[in-house]
Backbone as a ProteinNet text record, in pm:
[ID]
protein_1_A
[PRIMARY]
MKSAGAVVVAEGRSRAADYVTLAKPRLNLLVVASTLVGYVMGDGEMADVLRVVAMVGGTALVAGGASAFNQVFERRTDALMRRTRLRPMADGRMSPQDASLYAAVLSLAGLAALAVFVNILSALVALATLVSYAAIYTPLKLRTSFSTVIGAIPGALPPVIGWAAATNGLGRGAWILFGILFLWQLPHFLAIAWIYREDYARAGFPMLPVIEPDGRSTARQSVLYAAALLPLSLAPTLVGITTTFYFVAALVLTLGFLALTLQFARTRSVADARRVFFGSIVYLPILWVLMIAGRT
[TERTIARY]
-4631	-4603.6	-4555	-4448.5	-4395.9	-4486.2	-4500.3	-4576.2	-4495.5	-4564.5	-4496.6	-4392.7	-4427.3	-4333	-4206.1	-4221.9	-4105.4	-4016.5	-4079.8	-4001.9	-3921.7	-3986.8	-3918	-3799.5	-3819.5	-3712.4	-3597.3	-3631.3	-3527.4	-3449.3	-3522.8	-3455.2	-3367.1	-3415.4	-3336	-3208.1	-3219.1	-3099.5	-3002.2	-3056.9	-2970.5	-2899.5	-2973.5	-2914.9	-2805.3	-2831.8	-2731.4	-2607.8	-2629.3	-2516.3	-2433.5	-2500.6	-2427.8	-2341.5	-2393.4	-2313.5	-2192.1	-2211.7	-2099.2	-1995.9	-2042.9	-1952	-1870.1	-1932.1	-1859.6	-1740.4	-1755.1	-1649.1	-1540.7	-1563.2	-1466.1	-1411.5	-1496.8	-1448.5	-1347.2	-1360.2	-1263.9	-1124.4	-1118.3	-989.8	-930.6	-1015.7	-968.2	-930	-955.1	-903.6	-751.8	-687.4	-541.9	-495.9	-572.3	-541	-543	-649.1	-664	-553.2	-525.4	-421	-285.1	-255.3	-127.4	-119.2	-232	-235.6	-206.2	-264.7	-239.3	-93	-33.7	108.3	192.3	163.2	235.8	219.9	101.5	75	154.1	150.7	222.3	373.1	425.3	568.9	615	522.6	553.7	535.5	517.8	498.1	371.9	268.8	140.9	80.5	6.8	-53	-185.2	-183.9	-304.4	-413.6	-374.8	-475.1	-557.9	-512.5	-588.7	-695.5	-804	-905.7	-968.1	-997.4	-1060.4	-971	-842.4	-749	-739.7	-729.6	-715.9	-842.3	-958	-1083.9	-1100.7	-1068	-1079.7	-982.1	-861.9	-762.8	-809.1	-852.5	-898.6	-1023.6	-1121.5	-1245.8	-1225.6	-1147.2	-1122	-1050.2	-948.2	-874.6	-965.1	-1047.2	-1138.7	-1238.5	-1287.9	-1383.9	-1318.4	-1198.7	-1129.6	-1098.8	-1054.7	-1027.2	-1153.6	-1264.7	-1391.7	-1435.1	-1414.9	-1447.6	-1363.3	-1233.9	-1145	-1188.2	-1225.8	-1272.6	-1399.7	-1490.3	-1615.7	-1590.7	-1504.9	-1470.8	-1409.4	-1323.1	-1259.8	-1364.2	-1466.2	-1568.3	-1659.3	-1677.5	-1752.2	-1676.1	-1547	-1466.2	-1444.2	-1442.6	-1411.4	-1535.2	-1653.3	-1774.7	-1785	-1737.2	-1747.4	-1646.7	-1524.4	-1425.3	-1454.9	-1506.3	-1544.9	-1651.2	-1740.6	-1847.5	-1793.6	-1671.8	-1611.9	-1530.5	-1507.7	-1423.8	-1508.6	-1478.9	-1559.6	-1558.6	-1442.6	-1432.3	-1492.8	-1525.4	-1578.8	-1716	-1767.2	-1887.4	-2011.9	-2011.5	-2128.9	-2119.6	-2017.2	-2011.9	-2130.7	-2174	-2296.2	-2293	-2179.6	-2170.5	-2163.6	-2082.9	-2066.5	-2197	-2274.7	-2400.1	-2517.6	-2493.6	-2599.1	-2700.7	-2667.8	-2764.6	-2766.2	-2668.1	-2659.8	-2616.7	-2669	-2634.5	-2499.4	-2427.1	-2299.6	-2316.3	-2430	-2454.2	-2464.4	-2542.1	-2557.3	-2424.7	-2352	-2225.4	-2121.4	-2119.3	-2024.4	-2054	-2183.2	-2220.9	-2179.2	-2203.2	-2163.3	-2011.8	-1934.8	-1788.9	-1742.4	-1805.5	-1767.2	-1798.1	-1913.8	-1952.1	-1855.4	-1824.9	-1728.8	-1594.8	-1545.5	-1412.5	-1406.7	-1505.3	-1506	-1522	-1605.9	-1624.4	-1494.4	-1424.6	-1298.5	-1191.7	-1179.8	-1081	-1111.7	-1240	-1279.4	-1246.6	-1272.1	-1241.9	-1092.8	-1011	-866.1	-820.3	-872.1	-828.9	-870.4	-992.1	-1046.3	-998	-998.5	-972	-831.4	-755.3	-618.7	-521.8	-490.2	-412.6	-422.3	-383.9	-394.7	-303.1	-184.2	-88.8	-144.4	-206.2	-262.7	-373	-451.4	-556.8	-497.6	-386.6	-323	-265.1	-206.5	-154.5	-270.8	-380.5	-498.1	-553.9	-554	-599.2	-508.7	-377.9	-283.9	-309.6	-345.1	-378.4	-501	-604.1	-729.6	-707.7	-640.5	-621.4	-533	-423.2	-331.3	-395.6	-484.4	-551.2	-662.9	-752.6	-872.8	-847.9	-764.4	-749.6	-625.7	-529.3	-406	-394.5	-390.7	-374.1	-487.7	-612.4	-727	-730.8	-720	-719.9	-595.5	-482.9	-360.7	-368.6	-456.5	-466.1	-498.9	-569.4	-604.9	-497.3	-390.3	-289.9	-153.4	-114.4	21.7	31.7	120.3	144.5	216.6	278.5	348.3	249.8	121.2	20.1	27.9	74.8	88.6	183.5	293.3	389.1	328.8	258.8	194.7	90.6	15	-88.2	-33.4	92.8	154	186	187.7	216.3	101.9	-22.7	-130.3	-149	-122.1	-135	-36	75.1	178.6	168	71.9	61.9	-10.7	-93.1	-161	-70	44.8	127.6	184	197.9	242.9	134.9	7.1	-103	-92.1	-68.7	-56.9	61.1	175.1	293.8	268	205.2	172.3	75	-18.9	-114.4	-44.2	59.1	130.9	228.3	296.4	409.1	387.2	283.4	261.8	385.1	450.3	568	585.5	686	713.5	861.1	896.2	1034.6	1073.2	1200.6	1249.9	1176.4	1126.9	1050.4	926.1	861.7	741.9	775.1	889.5	925.4	977.6	1034.3	1071.4	946.5	845.7	718.8	654	658.7	607.6	678.5	811.7	889	858.9	843.3	810.6	678.2	578.2	445.4	445	519.4	529.6	587	698.7	763.6	683.9	618.6	537.8	424.2	364.7	247.8	278.7	399.4	426.2	427.4	496.1	478.1	333.6	267.1	125.7	39.3	54.2	-25.1	12.5	140.7	184.8	132.6	124.6	67.2	-80.6	-153.7	-294.8	-307.9	-222.6	-228.3	-201.9	-111.6	-82	-198.7	-256.7	-368.4	-488.3	-514.6	-633.7	-597.5	-490.6	-444.5	-547.2	-621	-723.1	-836	-872.3	-973.9	-927.3	-804	-750.7	-741.8	-704	-696.9	-836.5	-935.8	-1073.2	-1122.9	-1079.3	-1124	-1037.2	-927.1	-841.4	-737.1	-708.7	-604.8	-467.7	-374	-241.7	-150.3	-194.5	-112	9.5	115	238.7	217.6	140.2	118.1	36.6	-34.5	-112.7	-23.7	63	147.2	270.7	308	419.2	370.9	296.2	224.9	311.3	440.7	522.7	551	526.8	539.4	678.8	777.2	915.5	934	884.6	898.5	820.3	701.1	619.7	692.3	745.2	814.6	943.7	1018.4	1145.4	1122.5	1022.3	995.8	946.5	870.8	827.7	947.5	1045.7	1167.2	1245.4	1259.5	1337.3	1274.8	1143.5	1078.1	1087.1	1071.9	1084.5	1227.7	1325.8	1465.5	1493.1	1434.8	1451.6	1383.2	1276.3	1205.7	1292.1	1383.2	1463.6	1542.1	1628.7	1701.8	1610.6	1506.1	1418.7	1339.3	1303.9	1231.9	1318.7	1450.8	1544.2	1580.1	1544.9	1583.3	1531.6	1412.2	1369	1469.3	1536.4	1638.8	1763.4	1799.1	1920.1	1909.7	1786.6	1771	1729.8	1721.1	1703.4	1561.9	1462.4	1325	1272.6	1351.1	1315.4	1440.1	1416.4	1523.6	1582.4	1686.1	1747.7	1648.7	1560	1456	1379.4	1335.4	1263.1	1352.5	1477.1	1568.7	1577.6	1599.4	1614.5	1483.1	1373.8	1243.8	1205.7	1229.7	1197.8	1286	1410.2	1501.2	1448.8	1410.9	1359.1	1229.2	1140.4	1009.8	1024.2	1107.7	1122	1195.3	1290.3	1355.9	1254.1	1160.2	1055.2	967.8	933.7	853.4	931.9	1059.9	1145.1	1150.8	1156.8	1161.8	1034.9	921.1	797.2	803.2	858.7	868.4	969.8	1075.8	1174.7	1112.9	1030.6	962	866.6	795.1	706.1	785.4	901.2	984.7	1033	1055	1103.6	995.9	871.4	765.3	667.7	648	548.1	410.1	379.8	250.3	150.4	23.2	-82.7	-78.4	-47.5	-42.3	63.9	180.6	285.7	255.9	185.3	140.7	43.4	-42.7	-135.1	-58	49.7	130.4	194.4	238.9	292.3	182.4	64.4	-48.1	-84.4	-106.5	-144.6	-28.8	93.4	209.6	219.2	186.7	191.3	85.8	-30.9	-138.1	-97.4	-24.2	23.4	142.1	228.3	354	332.6	249.4	242.3	188.3	75.9	30.3	132.6	201.8	303.9	417.4	459.7	567.3	525.1	401.5	354.8	353.6	307.3	304.4	446.2	537.5	676.2	737.1	702.8	758.3	709.6	580.5	526.7	584.5	593.2	648	794.7	865.8	1010.2	1049.2	953	990.7	1067.6	1155.5	1240.5	1169.1
38.6	-105	-157.6	-238.9	-294.8	-406.3	-413.1	-522.8	-651	-764.4	-894.2	-901.8	-844.8	-847.2	-770	-654.2	-573	-644.9	-716.3	-791.2	-901.6	-971.6	-1079.3	-1024	-909.8	-848	-807.7	-745.9	-703.6	-822.7	-930.7	-1050.6	-1112	-1106.7	-1159.1	-1081.2	-947.7	-864.2	-890.5	-907	-934.8	-1068.9	-1167.1	-1299	-1291.8	-1219.4	-1203.5	-1132.7	-1032	-960	-1051.6	-1143.4	-1237.8	-1331.8	-1374.4	-1460.5	-1384.9	-1258.8	-1176.8	-1162.7	-1138.9	-1124.6	-1250.8	-1365.9	-1492.4	-1502.5	-1448.8	-1459	-1352.4	-1252.4	-1144.5	-1084	-1029.6	-981.7	-869.3	-778.5	-668.7	-719.9	-812.5	-870.6	-948.8	-1016.4	-1100.4	-1022.1	-892.1	-808.8	-816.1	-820.4	-831	-965.3	-1069.6	-1202.6	-1199.5	-1142.3	-1135.1	-1048.3	-934.2	-845.4	-915.1	-989.5	-1060	-1170.8	-1235.1	-1337	-1274.4	-1158.5	-1088.5	-1047.5	-1005.5	-969.5	-1090.6	-1205.7	-1326.6	-1360.1	-1341	-1368.6	-1273.9	-1146	-1046.4	-1069	-1092.9	-1112.9	-1243.6	-1337.4	-1460.7	-1446.9	-1321.6	-1291.7	-1356.5	-1360.4	-1411.1	-1319.1	-1375	-1299.6	-1236.8	-1104.8	-1035.9	-1035.7	-1054.5	-1057.3	-1185.4	-1285	-1409.6	-1387.7	-1325.8	-1278.9	-1393	-1503.1	-1615.1	-1668	-1682.5	-1731.8	-1634.9	-1506.7	-1406.5	-1401.6	-1400.9	-1395.8	-1522	-1637.7	-1763	-1766.7	-1715.4	-1712.1	-1621.5	-1501.2	-1406	-1457.8	-1502.3	-1550.9	-1677	-1769.9	-1894.4	-1871.4	-1785.4	-1754.1	-1686	-1591.4	-1520.6	-1616.7	-1711.6	-1808.5	-1898.6	-1946.9	-2031.4	-1952.1	-1827.3	-1743	-1718.2	-1695.1	-1676.5	-1802.3	-1918.4	-2044	-2066.9	-2036.6	-2051.8	-1961	-1838.1	-1744.7	-1794.8	-1849.9	-1901.8	-2022.4	-2114.9	-2229.1	-2181.2	-2081.3	-2026.7	-1975.4	-1906.7	-1851.9	-1961	-2069.2	-2182.4	-2241.9	-2267.4	-2332.1	-2242.4	-2110.5	-2017.9	-1945.8	-1999.4	-1927	-1904.7	-1998.4	-1982.1	-1878.7	-1885.3	-1787.3	-1648.6	-1642.8	-1513.3	-1445.7	-1525.4	-1468.8	-1404.8	-1439.8	-1385.7	-1259.3	-1227.1	-1112.2	-995.8	-876.2	-759.8	-733.3	-748.7	-711.4	-815.3	-934.5	-1039.7	-1092.4	-1043.6	-1104.4	-1085.1	-991.9	-969.3	-1038.9	-1121.4	-1200.7	-1297.2	-1337.3	-1420.5	-1547.6	-1617.1	-1740.2	-1710.8	-1614.7	-1581.2	-1531	-1458.4	-1399.2	-1496	-1614.4	-1714.7	-1688.3	-1601.8	-1570	-1675	-1763.1	-1864.7	-1996	-2105.6	-2236	-2282.5	-2362.1	-2417.4	-2499.1	-2567.8	-2650	-2562.4	-2454.1	-2364.8	-2299.2	-2253.4	-2185.8	-2283.3	-2405.6	-2505.7	-2542.2	-2555.7	-2584.6	-2470.4	-2349.2	-2230.5	-2228.6	-2255.6	-2256.8	-2364.1	-2480.4	-2590.9	-2557.6	-2497.8	-2462.3	-2359.4	-2256	-2155.2	-2218.2	-2299.7	-2359.3	-2450.2	-2537.8	-2631.8	-2559	-2457.7	-2380.3	-2310.7	-2253.8	-2186.6	-2282.6	-2397.4	-2497.1	-2550.1	-2571.2	-2619.3	-2516.5	-2388.9	-2283.7	-2279.6	-2291.4	-2290.4	-2413.1	-2529.7	-2654.2	-2660.3	-2614.8	-2628.4	-2517.5	-2393.6	-2279.5	-2221.3	-2262.9	-2211.6	-2329.3	-2396.9	-2521.2	-2594.8	-2721.1	-2804	-2753.9	-2705.9	-2661.8	-2546.6	-2449.5	-2336	-2383.3	-2482.3	-2537.1	-2610.1	-2681.1	-2752.9	-2655.8	-2546	-2445.7	-2382.5	-2355.8	-2300.6	-2399.8	-2528.3	-2630.4	-2634.6	-2624.6	-2621.7	-2499.9	-2388.9	-2267.9	-2290.9	-2347.8	-2374	-2469.3	-2580.7	-2682.5	-2629.8	-2563.4	-2515.2	-2405.6	-2326.4	-2219.7	-2273.9	-2351.1	-2394.5	-2513.8	-2607.9	-2733.3	-2738.7	-2649.8	-2652.1	-2525.5	-2409.3	-2283.6	-2256.4	-2271.2	-2235.7	-2313.4	-2446.7	-2516.7	-2489	-2458.3	-2430.9	-2299.4	-2209.4	-2079.4	-2093	-2199.6	-2221	-2298.7	-2337.3	-2424.1	-2360.4	-2272.7	-2221.2	-2083.5	-2002	-1870.7	-1883	-1998.4	-2021.9	-2031.6	-2039.3	-2044.6	-1922.2	-1809.4	-1689.2	-1714.7	-1783.6	-1816.6	-1917	-2017.8	-2116.9	-2049.6	-1957	-1888.6	-1802.2	-1759.9	-1678.3	-1760.6	-1893.4	-1978.1	-1972.2	-2006.9	-1991	-1846.6	-1753.8	-1612.9	-1567.8	-1640.9	-1603.3	-1677.6	-1767.2	-1849.6	-1784.2	-1680.8	-1623.2	-1584.3	-1516	-1487.3	-1612.7	-1719.7	-1847.1	-1904.5	-1887.8	-1927.9	-1853.2	-1722	-1641.4	-1682.4	-1708.3	-1750.6	-1885	-1976.5	-2107.6	-2093	-2000.6	-1977.3	-1925.8	-1844.6	-1785	-1881.5	-1963.1	-2041.8	-2192.1	-2235.6	-2378.6	-2440	-2358.5	-2403.9	-2319.1	-2353.6	-2278.8	-2242.5	-2139.3	-2094.2	-2015	-1971.6	-1900.1	-1769.1	-1708	-1585	-1606.4	-1721.1	-1752.3	-1757.9	-1816.9	-1833.9	-1704.2	-1617.3	-1484.5	-1406.1	-1409.5	-1341.7	-1402.4	-1534.8	-1603	-1551.2	-1544.1	-1500.3	-1357.1	-1269.6	-1130.2	-1121.2	-1188.8	-1182.3	-1251.8	-1360.9	-1431.8	-1340.2	-1276.4	-1191.4	-1064.9	-1010.9	-890.1	-915.1	-1033.6	-1062	-1061	-1099.1	-1122.1	-993.9	-885.9	-760.6	-710.8	-733.5	-694.7	-767.8	-900.7	-980.1	-951.1	-933.3	-906.3	-771.7	-674.9	-545	-561.1	-638.4	-664.2	-734.9	-834.4	-910.9	-821.8	-725.2	-634.1	-539	-486.8	-393.4	-460.3	-586.3	-656.8	-768.3	-751.3	-859.4	-894.6	-797.1	-827.7	-910.8	-881.8	-959.3	-1103.8	-1120.3	-1254.8	-1332	-1264.6	-1330.3	-1374.7	-1291.7	-1323.6	-1449	-1465.2	-1579.5	-1703.2	-1688.4	-1803.4	-1832.7	-1735.1	-1754.3	-1725.2	-1819.7	-1796.5	-1717.5	-1599.9	-1515.4	-1468	-1431.6	-1391.2	-1277.8	-1172.5	-1067.6	-1114.1	-1226.4	-1279.9	-1358.5	-1443.2	-1526.7	-1452.4	-1342.9	-1258.7	-1113.7	-1075.7	-947.9	-822.2	-835.4	-714	-662.7	-744.8	-700.7	-702.3	-742.3	-740	-837.3	-958.3	-1057.7	-1016.3	-962.3	-917.8	-810.7	-712.2	-602.5	-650.7	-735.4	-785.6	-866.7	-952	-1032.6	-947.3	-843.3	-752.1	-691.9	-649.2	-590.3	-694.6	-813.5	-918.2	-956.5	-970.3	-1005.8	-891.9	-768.2	-655.1	-642.8	-672.1	-668.8	-778.1	-896.6	-1005.9	-972.6	-894	-853.7	-763.9	-688.9	-592.4	-659.8	-757.5	-819.2	-895.1	-956.8	-1034.2	-943.2	-824.6	-730.8	-682.2	-692.1	-649.9	-764.3	-886.5	-1005.2	-1006.1	-952.3	-953.7	-889.7	-784.5	-723.3	-811.1	-872	-953.7	-1076.8	-1126.5	-1242.6	-1202.1	-1070.3	-1023	-1006.6	-1004.2	-987.6	-845.6	-760.5	-619.1	-533.8	-405.2	-311.8	-246.8	-167	-91.1	7.5	60.3	150.7	83.5	-39.1	-110.3	-129.9	-167.3	-193.3	-72.3	44.4	167	201.3	194.7	229.6	131	1	-99.6	-83.3	-45.6	-23	89.2	200.8	314	276.5	211.1	174.1	77.2	-22.4	-123.1	-68.4	20.5	85.9	167.8	229.5	303.7	212.3	96.7	-0.5	-52.4	-81.2	-126.1	-20.5	106.1	214.1	215.1	184.7	179.3	68.9	-46.4	-156.6	-123.2	-53.3	-12.5	84.9	175.9	268.5	193.8	95.5	14.2	-62.4	-115.1	-188.3	-96.5	29.7	124.5	159.5	175.6	222.4	112.9	14.9	-91.5	-32.7	78.6	143.6	97.3	107.9	73.5	168.8	295.7	393.5	354.5	311.9	272.8	138	50.8	-74.8	-43.5	53.6	92.7	150.1	221.2	274.6	161.7	57.7	-59.4	-123.6	-137.5	-199.4	-120.4	9.1	89.6	103.3	109.9	113.3	-11.3	-125.9	-250.9	-252.7	-195.3	-190.8	-102.9	2.4	91.3	28.7	-37	-89	-187.3	-288.6	-398.1	-354.4	-282.7	-240.2	-154.4	-66.8	16.5	-70.8	-168.9	-257.8	-333.5	-384.6	-456.9	-367.5	-244.1	-150	-122	-97.7	-72.9	-192.6	-311	-432.5	-447.1	-424.9	-436.5	-326.6	-205.2	-94.6	-116.6	-189.2	-206.3	-342.9	-420.7	-553.8	-543.1	-637.7	-633.4	-698.5
6876.3	6886.7	6751.6	6754.4	6630.7	6580.5	6448.7	6389.5	6397.1	6380.7	6383.4	6272.7	6154.8	6043.3	6075	6140.7	6175.3	6274.7	6369.3	6467.9	6399.6	6304.8	6232.5	6153.8	6087.1	6009.4	6100.1	6215.8	6309.8	6362.3	6394.4	6443.8	6336.3	6210.8	6100.2	6080.6	6091.7	6078.7	6192.4	6312.6	6427.5	6411.3	6361.2	6339.1	6233.9	6126.8	6021.5	6075.3	6158.9	6217.4	6307.2	6377	6462.3	6378.9	6265.5	6177.9	6123.6	6091	6045.2	6156.4	6278.5	6392.5	6414.6	6397.4	6414.7	6319.7	6199.6	6099	6114.6	6200.2	6224.9	6094.7	6008.7	5878.5	5886.1	5982.6	5990.6	6025.1	6121.4	6158.1	6041.4	5966.3	5857.4	5732.5	5731.9	5623.4	5616.9	5733.6	5738.5	5682.8	5710	5656.8	5504.5	5448.7	5303.1	5243	5305.8	5254.6	5253.9	5360.8	5368.8	5263.8	5235.4	5130.5	4994.7	4968.7	4842.6	4829.8	4940.9	4938.4	4899.3	4957.7	4922.4	4774.6	4721.4	4580.3	4490.2	4522.6	4441.6	4449.8	4570.3	4585.5	4522	4503.8	4432.6	4282.5	4236.3	4093.6	4038.2	4119.2	4072.1	3967.3	3875.2	3765.1	3809.7	3827.6	3873.5	3766.6	3641.3	3533.9	3535.4	3609.3	3622.9	3730.1	3687.9	3782.2	3860.9	3794	3862.8	3974.5	3946.7	4048.2	4165.9	4136.8	4243.2	4329.2	4264.3	4339.3	4423.6	4366.5	4441.4	4557.9	4536	4643.2	4757	4721.8	4823.2	4893.5	4814.4	4873.1	4954.4	4901.6	4973.7	5105.2	5101.7	5224.7	5326.2	5279.9	5370.2	5433.8	5356.2	5409.8	5514.2	5486.4	5584.2	5711.2	5695.4	5811.9	5892.6	5823.3	5892.7	5965.8	5903.3	5969	6092.7	6082.9	6198.8	6313.3	6280.8	6383.1	6449.8	6369.6	6425.1	6515.2	6472.2	6557	6688.7	6680.6	6800.5	6899.4	6849	6938.3	6995.7	6920.6	6974.9	7092.9	7073.5	7176.6	7298.7	7277.1	7386.6	7439.1	7413.6	7451.1	7601.7	7681.9	7827.7	7879	7829.6	7874.2	7816.4	7693	7636.4	7721.9	7780.8	7863.9	7991.4	8031.5	8153.2	8128.7	8002.4	7968.7	7919.1	7967.6	7932.1	7781.4	7718	7577.3	7483.2	7533.4	7446	7490.6	7603.1	7660.7	7575.7	7481.2	7397.9	7262.3	7243.5	7121.6	7117.7	6998.9	6988.5	7073	7074.6	7151.8	7300.9	7338.9	7480.4	7541.2	7462.1	7509.7	7498.7	7443.8	7432.8	7325.1	7227.9	7122.8	7011.3	7012.7	6909.3	6972.3	6922.7	6978.3	6925	7001.5	6953.1	6825.6	6812.3	6693.4	6568.2	6577.3	6462.6	6425.6	6527.3	6501	6445.2	6495.7	6445.8	6300.4	6267.8	6129.7	6038	6081.4	6004.5	5983.3	6089.2	6079.7	5981.8	5987.1	5899	5753.2	5729.4	5592	5535	5612.7	5566.3	5534.3	5626.5	5610.1	5488.5	5473.8	5361.7	5228.5	5225.9	5102.6	5063	5162.6	5133.6	5085	5149.1	5108.1	4968.6	4939.6	4807.1	4699.3	4727.6	4630.3	4599	4701.7	4680.5	4602.3	4639.6	4575.3	4429	4399.1	4263.3	4170.6	4220	4132.1	4145.4	4246.2	4262.9	4247.1	4355	4346.6	4480.3	4477.9	4597.5	4708.5	4671.9	4774.5	4856.6	4791.6	4866.3	4959.8	4915.8	5001.6	5121	5100.5	5210.8	5314.1	5268	5361.9	5439	5370.7	5438.7	5540.5	5505.2	5599.7	5722.2	5701.1	5813.6	5902.1	5840	5915.8	6003	5943.2	6014.9	6131.8	6107.4	6210.8	6323.8	6288.3	6392.5	6477.2	6416.6	6492.4	6580.4	6519.7	6591.3	6682.6	6639.2	6713.6	6802.1	6777.7	6858.5	6943.8	6876.9	6950.6	7048.7	7002.7	7087.2	7218.6	7219.2	7349	7433.3	7368.4	7443.9	7521.9	7481.3	7548.1	7696.8	7733.1	7873.8	7949.2	7880.6	7943.8	7961.8	7870.2	7876.2	7811.8	7865.6	7806.3	7672.3	7648	7521	7404.8	7436.2	7330.3	7239.4	7292	7209.7	7093.4	7121.1	7015.8	6918.1	6971.7	6886.2	6796.2	6853	6775.4	6664.1	6679	6573.9	6449.5	6461.6	6345.2	6243.7	6282.1	6183	6139.7	6230.8	6195.3	6089.9	6075.8	5979.6	5847.1	5834.5	5713.3	5594.3	5611.8	5495.1	5378.3	5399.7	5281.8	5217.2	5295.2	5237.8	5146.9	5184.9	5097.1	4964.7	4973.5	4851.9	4766.2	4829.1	4754.6	4686.7	4760.5	4703.4	4586.4	4597.9	4489.4	4364.9	4383.3	4269.8	4205.5	4285.6	4234.8	4238.9	4311.5	4337.2	4403.8	4485.3	4558.6	4683.4	4763.1	4887	4889.9	4813.9	4808.4	4931	4934.7	5052.7	5076.3	4967	4983.7	5067.9	5051.4	5130.1	5277.5	5310.7	5451.1	5512.4	5429.6	5480.8	5517.8	5430.7	5461.6	5585.4	5594.8	5713.9	5839.4	5833.8	5950.6	5990.8	5890.9	5921	5994.5	5942	6003.9	6139.7	6152.3	6280.3	6388.6	6360.4	6460.4	6488	6386	6405.5	6504.3	6496.8	6580.3	6729.5	6767.5	6909.3	6992.3	6951.6	7025.6	7022.5	6910.5	6895.9	6999	7007.2	7101.6	7246.7	7273	7410.4	7459.1	7369	7407	7443.4	7363	7393.9	7528.3	7549.8	7675.1	7795.3	7780.9	7892.8	7918.1	7810.7	7823.7	7890.7	7852.7	7900.9	7999.2	8072.2	8160.6	8268.3	8317.1	8418.2	8358.3	8234.6	8164.3	8145.4	8101.7	8080.1	8211.9	8318.2	8448.9	8493.7	8469.7	8508.2	8435.2	8311.4	8231.6	8252.8	8326.1	8354	8248.1	8159.6	8059.4	8120.5	8117	8176.5	8082.8	8043.3	7957.5	8036.7	7966	8032.7	8132.9	8101.1	8200.6	8321.6	8307	8419.1	8513.6	8458	8544.2	8594	8526.2	8571.3	8571.7	8673.3	8671.4	8677.3	8707	8707.9	8567.1	8466.7	8327.9	8270.9	8349.3	8299.4	8182.6	8198.8	8091.9	7968.3	7988.7	7875.6	7795.5	7865	7797.4	7732.2	7803.9	7749.9	7622.7	7624.5	7505.8	7389.4	7417.9	7311.7	7240.4	7318.9	7261.6	7182.1	7235.7	7168.3	7034.4	7031.8	6905.5	6804.4	6850.5	6758.9	6706.8	6792.6	6749.6	6646.8	6666.7	6570.7	6437.9	6445.4	6324.8	6236.2	6296	6220.1	6106.8	6135	6022.8	5926.2	5979.2	5890.4	5797.3	5845.2	5759.2	5643.5	5659.6	5554.2	5460.4	5498.1	5422	5277.9	5248.1	5107.7	5012.2	5056.9	4971.9	4966.2	5077.6	5082.5	4992.8	4970	4881.3	4740.4	4716.9	4580.3	4530.8	4622	4572.5	4593	4660.6	4672	4648.4	4627.3	4593.6	4719.1	4697.6	4806.5	4867.3	4784.7	4835.8	4949.3	4926.1	5031.7	5153.6	5133.5	5244.2	5337	5280.1	5360.8	5431.5	5357.2	5415.8	5526.5	5504.3	5605.4	5728.4	5706.8	5819.7	5909.7	5849.9	5927.2	5997.4	5924.4	5979.5	6096.6	6081.6	6186.6	6307.5	6285.1	6399	6479.3	6410.4	6479.8	6563.3	6508.3	6583.1	6703.3	6683.5	6793.9	6904	6865.2	6964.2	7050.7	6992.2	7069.7	7175.2	7137.9	7234.9	7344.4	7309.4	7410.7	7510.6	7462	7551.8	7644.5	7588.4	7670.6	7776.4	7738.1	7833.4	7945.3	7913.8	8015	8116.2	8070.9	8160.8	8203.2	8114.6	8133.1	8164.9	8101.5	8123.8	8018.2	8052	7956.7	7837.5	7863.4	7754.8	7652.4	7698.7	7604.5	7540.2	7610.7	7548	7434.2	7454.9	7347.8	7228.9	7255	7144.7	7065.1	7134.4	7063.1	6979.1	7038	6968.1	6842.7	6858	6742.3	6643.8	6697.3	6609.1	6523.6	6582.2	6506.7	6395.9	6426	6326.2	6207.5	6235.1	6128.8	6055.2	6130.4	6076.5	5961.9	5984.1	5887.7	5751.3	5743.5	5610.3	5536.7	5610.9	5546.2	5494	5573.5	5529.1	5404.1	5402.1	5283.2	5160.5	5176.7	5062.5	5014.6	5106.8	5070.2	4997.8	5043.5	4983.8	4839.9	4818.3	4682.9	4592.8	4647.9	4569.4	4534.9	4622.2	4601.3	4548.8	4499.5	4451.2	4320.3	4299.6	4179.4	4061.7
[MASK]
++++++++++++++++++++++++++++++++++++++++++++++++++++++++++++++++++++++++++++++++++++++++++++++++++++++++++++++++++++++++++++++++++++++++++++++++++++++++++++++++++++++++++++++++++++++++++++++++++++++++++++++++++++++++++++++++++++++++++++++++++++++++++++++++++++++++++++++++++++++++++++++++++++++++

């Protein structure tokens, strides 16, 4: 029999784990990495440790707050989906009040860190990310399949936060990085939507694979977005912030990603959708590394 102290410790660990789950730290690693890429490509000074730590920490806190708010708002629909039903809110392990307070504290702390230790512009971009994700994209998910496109906007803002932190401005390089991340997300999200279309239908989300179950539109749009990504992925060299090395490597890499979406469009199988999904996960970090390695 467990002692009362052991039960309290176990419950405390479980509670702490639920708070970590609300912030989605593994998913937000990509957010932080993309912010760092924006900072480096904006010629930010890596030796300015306080600025870099505040930028990374502030962005991570805001991203965690946005994730927590999302789970508060979607707790009922999450409970209907197999892949999300064990989240703390969906499973009823945490009250909406506690989770909302946690989300607010994370968000405010992150925004304050950016405003005080980095600059006001980076904090404003982070605020736009938070509001567009939690207050616009999240409620739209139950209303329209176009929410996927809307959701790609806050998802593409992290490198803009980094660029703003480095330059205190929003030059064309920031918007090129935004465009790359925006277009990359759409085949990624559409692949997820196709794989879990039955889950989304059960929860009442009008995702494209739910309202058009033959998958033709889903596959076609995946190809179109990946094709649009091709010229934009080469734009850093065309505007002079990366070398020819990056141009060639990005061309090969993006053509490979496009080929995955074309295969998915041909078969519309779950297996090929998974290849697009995993290909997208591999694609972006490699592209970021190539971009940093090839910057002028």
